[in-house]
C-alpha positions in Angstrom: 0.1 0.0 -0.2 1.5 3.6 -1.0 0.9 5.8 1.1 2.9 9.2 -0.3 3.8 10.2 -3.2 7.7 9.3 -2.6 6.9 5.8 -2.4 5.9 5.7 -5.9 8.3 4.3 -8.2 7.8 6.8 -11.5 8.3 9.7 -8.3 11.8 7.8 -7.4 12.6 7.9 -11.1 11.7 11.2 -11.8 13.5 12.6 -8.2 16.7 10.7 -9.3 16.7 11.4 -12.6 16.1 15.2 -12.0 19.5 14.9 -9.2 21.7 12.9 -12.0 20.5 16.3 -14.2 21.8 18.9 -11.2 24.8 17.4 -11.3 25.6 17.0 -14.3 24.6 20.8 -15.2 27.1 22.0 -12.8 29.4 21.9 -15.5 27.6 23.9 -18.0 29.1 26.9 -19.5 28.2 30.4 -16.8 26.7 31.8 -19.6 24.1 29.1 -19.6 23.0 30.1 -16.2 20.1 31.6 -16.9 19.4 30.0 -19.7 19.5 26.2 -20.0 20.6 25.1 -17.0 17.9 26.7 -15.2 15.6 25.7 -17.9 16.6 22.0 -17.6 16.5 21.7 -14.1 13.1 23.6 -13.4 11.9 21.3 -16.1 13.3 18.0 -14.5 11.9 19.2 -11.1 8.9 19.7 -11.8 7.8 16.5 -13.3 8.6 15.3 -9.5 6.5 18.6 -8.4 3.4 17.6 -10.6 3.5 13.8 -9.6 3.4 14.6 -5.5 0.6 17.5 -6.6 -1.1 14.2 -8.8 -0.9 12.5 -5.7 -2.7 15.3 -3.0 -5.4 15.5 -5.5 -6.7 12.1 -6.5 -10.1 12.8 -4.5 -10.8 14.4 -7.9 -10.4 12.4 -11.4 -10.2 15.5 -13.4 -7.7 17.6 -11.0 -5.5 14.3 -10.6 -5.2 13.7 -14.4 -4.8 17.2 -15.0 -1.6 17.3 -12.9 -0.3 14.3 -14.7 -1.2 15.8 -17.9 1.5 18.6 -16.5 4.2 15.6 -15.3 4.3 14.3 -18.5 4.7 17.7 -20.6 7.5 18.6 -18.5 9.4 15.2 -18.5 9.0 16.0 -22.3 9.9 19.6 -21.9 13.2 17.8 -20.2 13.8 15.5 -23.0 14.1 18.4 -25.1 16.3 20.3 -22.8 18.5 17.5 -23.0 18.7 17.3 -27.2 19.8 21.1 -26.9 22.7 20.0 -24.2 24.2 17.3 -26.2 23.7 19.8 -29.7 25.5 22.1 -27.8 28.2 19.4 -26.8 27.8 20.0 -23.3 26.8 17.0 -23.0 28.1 13.5 -24.4 25.6 11.8 -26.6 26.0 8.7 -24.4 25.1 10.7 -21.0 22.5 12.5 -23.2 21.2 8.8 -24.5 20.9 7.4 -21.4 18.9 10.7 -19.7 16.6 10.9 -22.8 15.8 7.2 -22.3 15.1 7.8 -18.3 12.5 10.4 -19.3 10.9 7.9 -21.6 10.9 5.3 -18.8 9.3 8.2 -17.0 6.7 8.9 -19.7 5.7 5.6 -20.1 5.0 5.4 -16.3 2.7 8.8 -16.0 0.8 7.7 -19.3 0.1 4.2 -17.6 -1.6 6.1 -14.8 -3.1 8.5 -17.0 -4.8 5.4 -19.0 -6.1 4.0 -15.9 -6.9 6.7 -13.3 -9.4 4.7 -11.6 -7.0 2.5 -9.9 -5.1 5.5 -8.3 -8.1 7.6 -7.1 -9.5 8.1 -3.6 -12.7 6.0 -3.2 -15.3 8.6 -1.4 -16.7 7.1 1.5 -20.5 7.7 2.8 -21.1 8.0 6.2 
């Protein structure tokens, strides 16, 4: 039984991958600090934040799905920043490929939750 968002596998993978991006992005050029570095860190962290918010909104199907949709969009945005980092030669191709594939895994888990929301929603009780 999962009791909080931190126990979700998708959250754990997203958090670990966001931390990897944080550490790797420390080596990005200083001129990218307020641009690519900031964007890739924000979007990768936002995946986790939106998953946490989705977890707490499980009483309402629409709200739950909206947050999952936001997490999915942020994961895709992170993939785009990874592509830019590789093309700008701030990340080597293999590291970029590994990170991109991690986000494919995250996206797959989010889509699975989105396609089966009722198994995640809280059941209302009538007292």
